[in-house]
C-alpha positions in Angstrom: 76.5 36.6 -29.4 72.9 35.8 -30.5 71.0 39.1 -31.0 68.0 39.7 -28.7 64.6 38.6 -29.9 62.8 41.5 -31.6 59.1 40.9 -32.5 59.1 44.0 -34.7 61.9 42.5 -36.8 59.8 39.3 -37.1 57.0 41.4 -38.7 59.4 43.5 -40.8 61.0 40.4 -42.3 57.7 39.0 -43.5 57.2 39.1 -47.2 53.4 38.9 -48.0 52.6 40.1 -51.5 49.2 40.7 -52.9 47.7 38.4 -55.6 48.9 40.7 -58.4 52.1 41.8 -56.7 50.5 44.4 -54.4 52.5 45.6 -51.5 49.5 44.7 -49.3 48.0 41.2 -49.5 44.8 41.0 -51.5 41.5 40.9 -49.6 39.6 37.7 -50.4 36.0 38.7 -50.5 34.6 35.2 -50.8 32.8 32.9 -48.3 33.5 29.8 -50.4 36.2 28.6 -52.8 36.3 26.7 -56.0 38.1 23.4 -56.7 39.3 22.2 -60.1 38.7 18.6 -59.0 36.3 16.9 -56.6 39.0 14.7 -55.2 40.9 17.9 -54.0 37.7 19.1 -52.3 37.3 15.7 -50.6 41.0 15.7 -49.4 40.6 19.3 -48.1 37.6 18.3 -46.1 39.7 15.5 -44.6 42.5 17.9 -43.8 45.0 16.3 -46.1 45.5 19.3 -48.4 47.9 22.1 -47.7 47.2 25.5 -49.3 43.6 24.9 -50.3 40.7 27.0 -49.0 37.3 25.4 -48.5 35.0 27.8 -46.7 35.8 31.1 -44.9 34.5 29.8 -41.5 37.4 27.3 -41.8 40.2 29.3 -43.4 40.4 32.2 -45.8 43.5 33.8 -47.4 43.0 37.2 -45.6 42.8 35.6 -42.1 45.7 33.3 -43.0 47.9 36.3 -43.8 47.1 37.8 -40.4 47.5 34.5 -38.6 51.0 33.9 -40.2 52.1 37.4 -39.2 51.0 36.9 -35.6 52.6 33.5 -35.4 55.8 35.1 -36.6 55.6 37.9 -34.1 55.0 35.4 -31.2 57.4 32.8 -32.7 54.8 30.1 -32.5 54.2 27.4 -35.1 50.8 28.6 -36.1 47.9 30.9 -35.2 44.1 31.2 -35.7 42.1 34.4 -36.0 38.7 34.9 -34.2 36.0 37.5 -34.3 36.7 38.7 -30.7 39.2 38.3 -27.9 36.6 36.4 -25.9 36.2 34.0 -28.8 39.9 33.3 -28.7 39.8 32.6 -24.9 36.6 30.5 -24.9 37.4 28.4 -28.0 40.9 27.6 -26.7 39.6 26.6 -23.3 36.7 24.5 -24.6 39.1 22.8 -27.0 41.4 21.8 -24.2 39.0 21.1 -21.3 36.3 18.4 -21.2 33.6 17.6 -18.7 35.2 16.6 -15.4 38.4 18.7 -16.0 39.7 21.4 -13.7 41.7 24.6 -14.5 43.5 27.2 -12.4 43.1 30.9 -13.2 44.3 34.2 -11.8 41.5 35.7 -9.7 42.6 39.1 -11.1 41.5 38.9 -14.7 39.3 40.6 -17.2 35.7 40.5 -16.0 34.3 38.8 -19.1 36.9 36.1 -18.7 36.1 35.7 -15.0 32.4 35.3 -15.8 33.1 32.7 -18.5 35.4 30.7 -16.2 33.4 31.0 -12.9 29.8 31.3 -14.1 29.7 29.5 -17.5 32.1 26.6 -17.4 30.3 24.8 -14.5 27.4 24.0 -16.8 29.9 21.7 -18.6 31.1 20.3 -15.3 34.5 22.0 -15.7 35.7 23.4 -12.3 37.9 26.4 -11.7 40.2 27.5 -8.9 40.9 31.3 -8.7 44.2 32.1 -7.1 46.6 35.0 -6.6 48.8 34.3 -9.7 51.8 36.0 -8.1 51.7 33.4 -5.2 53.3 30.4 -6.8 52.7 28.3 -3.8 49.0 29.0 -4.1 49.2 27.9 -7.7 50.9 24.6 -6.8 48.4 23.9 -4.0 45.5 24.4 -6.4 46.6 21.6 -8.7 44.5 18.5 -8.7 44.8 15.2 -10.5 42.3 16.4 -13.1 43.9 19.9 -13.6 44.3 20.5 -17.3 45.3 24.1 -17.6 46.7 27.2 -15.9 45.3 30.4 -17.3 46.6 33.8 -16.7 47.2 37.3 -18.2 50.8 38.4 -18.5 49.8 41.7 -17.0 46.6 41.2 -15.1 43.5 43.3 -15.6 43.1 45.8 -13.8 45.6 45.5 -11.0 48.6 45.1 -13.4 50.2 42.2 -11.5 52.9 40.5 -13.5 52.7 36.8 -14.0 56.0 34.9 -13.7 55.7 33.0 -17.0 58.9 31.0 -16.8 58.1 29.8 -13.3 54.5 29.1 -14.1 55.8 27.1 -17.1 57.9 25.1 -14.8 55.0 24.3 -12.5 52.8 23.3 -15.5 55.4 21.0 -17.0 56.1 19.4 -13.7 52.5 18.3 -13.5 52.0 17.7 -17.3 49.4 20.5 -17.7 49.3 23.4 -20.1 49.9 27.1 -19.6 47.7 29.6 -21.5 48.5 33.3 -21.4 46.5 36.4 -22.5 49.0 38.9 -23.7 46.5 41.6 -24.7 48.0 44.3 -22.5 51.6 43.8 -23.6 52.1 42.8 -27.2 55.8 43.0 -28.3 56.8 43.8 -24.8 56.4 40.2 -23.8 56.7 37.0 -25.9 55.0 34.5 -23.7 55.6 31.5 -26.0 59.3 32.2 -25.9 59.0 32.3 -22.1 57.4 28.8 -22.1 53.6 29.3 -22.5 51.9 26.7 -24.6 49.1 29.0 -25.9 49.0 32.8 -26.3 45.7 34.6 -26.8 44.9 38.2 -27.8 42.1 40.6 -28.1 43.3 42.2 -31.3 40.7 44.9 -30.7 43.1 46.6 -28.3 46.8 47.6 -28.9 47.4 45.4 -31.9 44.8 47.0 -34.0 45.0 50.3 -32.1 42.0 52.1 -33.6 39.0 50.8 -31.7 37.2 50.3 -35.0 36.7 46.6 -34.9 36.5 43.6 -32.6 38.8 40.6 -33.2 41.0 38.0 -31.4 43.8 35.6 -32.0 45.1 32.2 -30.7 48.8 31.4 -31.2 50.2 28.0 -30.5 51.5 24.8 -32.0 50.6 23.6 -35.4 48.9 20.5 -33.8 46.8 22.7 -31.6 45.6 25.1 -34.3 44.8 22.1 -36.6 42.7 20.6 -33.8 40.9 23.9 -33.3 40.1 24.1 -37.0 39.2 20.5 -37.6 36.0 20.2 -39.6 34.7 17.3 -37.4 35.5 18.4 -33.9 37.4 21.6 -33.9 35.9 24.1 -31.4 36.8 27.2 -33.4 35.5 25.6 -36.6 32.2 24.4 -35.1 31.4 27.4 -33.0 32.1 29.6 -35.9 33.7 32.9 -34.6 35.2 33.8 -37.9 36.6 37.3 -38.6 35.5 39.2 -41.7 38.4 39.3 -44.3 38.2 43.1 -44.7 38.7 43.6 -40.9 41.5 41.0 -40.9 43.3 42.9 -43.7 43.0 46.2 -41.8 44.5 44.7 -38.6 47.4 43.3 -40.6 48.3 46.7 -41.9 48.0 48.2 -38.4 50.3 45.5 -37.1 53.2 47.0 -39.0 53.1 50.1 -36.8 52.6 48.3 -33.5 56.2 48.7 -32.5 56.1 52.4 -32.9 52.8 52.7 -31.1 53.9 50.5 -28.1 57.0 52.6 -27.6 54.9 55.8 -27.5 52.3 54.3 -25.2 55.0 53.2 -22.9 56.8 56.5 -22.9 53.6 58.5 -22.2 52.5 56.1 -19.4 55.9 56.2 -17.7 55.8 60.0 -17.8 52.2 60.1 -16.4 52.9 57.5 -13.7 56.0 59.3 -12.5 54.2 62.7 -12.5 51.3 61.4 -10.4 53.5 59.4 -8.1 55.5 62.5 -7.3 52.2 64.0 -6.0 51.9 61.3 -3.4 49.1 59.5 -5.2 48.5 55.7 -5.3 49.8 54.8 -8.7 50.1 51.3 -10.1 52.5 51.1 -13.0 55.0 48.2 -13.6 57.6 50.7 -14.8 57.9 52.2 -11.4 60.5 50.6 -9.1 57.8 50.7 -6.4 55.7 48.1 -8.3 56.0 44.7 -6.5 56.9 42.9 -9.7 59.0 45.6 -11.4 62.1 43.5 -11.4 60.2 40.4 -12.7 58.7 42.5 -15.5 62.2 43.8 -16.5 63.6 40.3 -16.5 61.0 39.0 -18.9 60.6 41.9 -21.3 61.8 42.3 -24.8 64.1 45.4 -24.8 63.1 48.6 -26.4 59.3 48.6 -25.9 59.0 50.0 -22.4 56.6 49.0 -19.6 53.4 49.4 -21.6 50.5 51.8 -21.8 48.3 50.6 -18.9 48.3 52.4 -15.6 45.9 52.6 -12.6 45.3 55.4 -10.1 43.5 54.7 -6.8 41.6 57.7 -5.5 39.9 55.7 -2.7 36.2 56.2 -3.3 33.9 55.6 -6.3 32.5 59.1 -6.0 36.0 60.6 -6.4 36.7 58.3 -9.3 33.5 59.3 -11.1 34.1 63.0 -10.5 37.7 62.7 -11.7 36.7 60.8 -14.9 34.0 63.3 -15.7 36.3 66.3 -15.3 39.2 64.6 -17.2 36.9 64.1 -20.2 35.6 67.7 -20.0 39.3 68.9 -19.9 40.3 66.9 -22.9 42.5 64.4 -21.2 40.8 61.6 -23.0 37.5 59.6 -23.1 35.5 58.0 -20.3 35.3 54.6 -22.1 36.1 51.0 -21.7 38.6 49.1 -23.8 42.3 50.1 -24.3 45.1 50.5 -26.8 43.5 53.5 -28.5 45.4 56.6 -29.8 43.5 58.7 -27.2 43.7 58.0 -23.5 40.8 56.0 -22.2 39.8 55.6 -18.5 37.2 53.8 -16.5 36.4 52.7 -13.0 37.2 49.0 -13.2 35.1 47.8 -10.3 31.9 49.2 -11.9 32.8 48.4 -15.5 35.3 45.9 -16.9 35.5 44.0 -13.7 31.9 44.4 -12.7 31.3 40.6 -13.3 33.6 39.9 -10.3 31.6 40.0 -7.1 32.4 42.9 -4.9 33.6 40.7 -2.0 36.1 39.1 -4.3 37.1 42.5 -5.7 38.0 43.6 -2.2 39.8 40.4 -1.3 42.0 40.7 -4.3 42.8 44.4 -3.5 40.6 46.1 -6.1 39.7 49.4 -4.6 36.3 50.9 -5.5 38.2 54.1 -6.3 40.5 52.5 -8.9 40.6 54.3 -12.2 42.3 52.2 -15.0 44.0 54.3 -17.7 45.0 53.2 -21.2 47.4 56.0 -21.9 47.2 57.3 -25.5 49.7 58.5 -28.1 49.6 62.1 -27.0 52.4 64.1 -28.7 52.5 66.5 -25.7 52.2 64.2 -22.7 53.5 67.1 -20.4 50.3 69.0 -21.2 48.2 66.0 -20.6 49.7 65.5 -17.1 49.1 69.2 -16.4 45.4 68.7 -17.3 45.2 65.7 -14.9 46.8 67.7 -12.2 44.3 70.5 -12.7 41.5 68.0 -12.3 42.9 66.5 -9.2 43.5 69.9 -7.7 40.0 71.3 -8.4 38.4 68.1 -7.0 40.6 68.5 -3.8 42.1 65.0 -4.4 45.6 66.6 -4.0 
C-alpha cells in the first residue's frame, strides 16, 4: 500500500546545504550577480540559462531555497516567493486575468483580498462574482464564457467554511478554467495542489513563519506558470517587483522545519478550547467539531496527523460584548488583541470591524458574519487548560455565560 502523503516528510527529506557545507543554506546578501561571460548574461536575460542568477528582483539563491522547499511541501513543480501574501494573490491573478476577463470568488474571504477583487480589479475591466463557495450550484451558475478563474480559501476567513477542492477542481476542468486556492489557514493540514488546485498561495507571515516578525508570501504552481510570472519581459511578479529580502527568506526557511510540530500543537489547543466553549452552550465555529457543517468534508480532504487547525471563532452576538471580551482576555493574559494569526501566542480580533472591515456591512450580514464574531488564532500554550479557565472567567464576569 502506498503510504499517505506527509508534507513534513517532504521537508525533512530536502537536502539544502550552505555554500561551504553549512547545515543551513548560505544567505546571499547581493542584489546583483556576476557573470564570467557576457553571452551567459544575455542567455540568462532571455530565460535560456538554468541555475544562473541575474538580479534579486528576478531570483536570488535564498529565495530559491525557500521556493524549492515550499514546492516540495505542496508537491508542485515550482514556487515563487513574494514580499507579502497580498503580493502572492495579486500577482497571480493579474498574471492570469486580462481586461475583459471574469473570475469567481468566495464572498467569505480575507478583507484585503475582497477589496482587491471587488474594488480594484474593475479599473482593469476585470469583473468578479462573489458566491457562497460551499454552494457548488451557485459556483456553476456564476460561470460565464469569459470566466478565467475560480478563487477561494481552503478554510475561509473568518467564517471557517471549508471549500470542496476536489469538486471545485472538477467544475473548473469541466469549463476549462483554473482553480486558485489560498491555504494560509491550513498549511500541511491540506495539500490543495494534490486535491486538484492549479495554483496555491500563502501568506507566509502567518503559520508558516509563525513568529509575526516579517511579512512574506508564496505562489506554488506549475513550472510553466512560475516561469511566466518571473519572465523579464512580461512577468507580473518580475515587473511589479514584490521581492522578499534574502535575510527574511532564510529565516522563514528555518522556521518551516518546525511547522509540523507547531501545527499539531495549534490544532490540539484549538480543539480543546472549542470543545470547552461549546460545552458552555456558546456559538463556536471550529471545523474539528462534528457540529461544523463541513466537518466530514474537512476530514475527507485532510492530511492525517495535523488536526483541524488553529483557527476558531466565537460569536457573542453584539460588537459591545465582543469588545469587552477581547479587552478582558488581554488583561487576563489569554493572548493579544491583534490582527494576523499563526503566532505562538493566541491572537483575537472582531472580524467585522478589523480584518473583514473592507466587506460592506450588508454583505457581512448576508454571508452570516455576526457583528459579535471574535476570531481566534489559538497559540502554542503549554497549559491550554489554564487558558480555557481564563476565557471562562472572562465570559462569566461579563455575564456572557
